[in-house]
N, C-alpha and C positions, 0 to 999 in steps of 0.2 A: 152259544155265548161268545160275543165278540171279544171280550177281554181274554178269555182263555185261548182263543185262536191267535191272539197277537203274540204270545210267547214272551212278552216283556214283564210278566209278573215275577216277583221275587218270592221264593219259598223261604220265609223267615224261620221256619222250624228247622231247616237244614243248614242255615247260614251261621258262620262263626261270629258271635256277637262282638268280638274284639276288632273285627274288620268293618263293622257297621259305623257309618259316619255319625249317627245320632248318639251311639254309645260313646264314641270317642269325644264328642262334643260335651256330653255330660261329665266325663272324667276331667276334661279341661276346665269346665266351669267349677268343679269342686277344687281344682288346684288354684284357680283364681280366688275362690272363696277362702281358701286357707291363707293365701298371701295377703288378701285384704284384711282378714281377721288379725293376722300377726301385725300388719301395718297399723291397724287401728289400736291394737293393744300397745304397740311400741310408742306411737304418738301420744296416746293417753297417759302413758307412764312417764315419758320424758319431756314432752312439750306442753301438754295440757295437764293441769292438776285435777284429773278426773278418774278416780278409781272405778266408777261405774262403767265408763267407756272402756277402760282396760279390761275389766271383767267381761264385758260384752264382746270385745274383740277376741279374747281368749276362748270364750264359749263358741263363737262363730268359727274360729279356726279348729277347735276340737271337734265340733260336729262335722265340719268339712273333711277332716282326716278320717273320721269314722265312716262317713258315707263314701269317700274315695276308696278306702280299703274294702268296704262292703261290695261296691260295684266291681272292683278288681277281682274279688273272690267269686262273685256271681258270674262274671265273664269267663273266668278260668273254668269254673264248674260246667257252664253251658258249652264251652268249647271242647271240654273233655268228652262230652257226649257225642260230638260230631267227629272228632279225630281220635280214634282209639289208641294210637301210639304215643300221644302226648299226655302230659299230666297237668 
């Protein structure tokens, strides 16, 4: 197998997910989602007279918070399997 001999393959099962660039990108996207949702809710409440847009922004930010926390917990749990001394 030419790929196995190259030695450049990453063993994702043994890698700490908190150090993975894709994992960090997902967390950053959720942070931008939260900020965007709060911005939409704020603009809809104070600038535009649109309660539907304010509700949509609040929902977007709320879902972003839930997913951000979920991925944080998921990453800590997966990292705990790889580093026994940390929690």
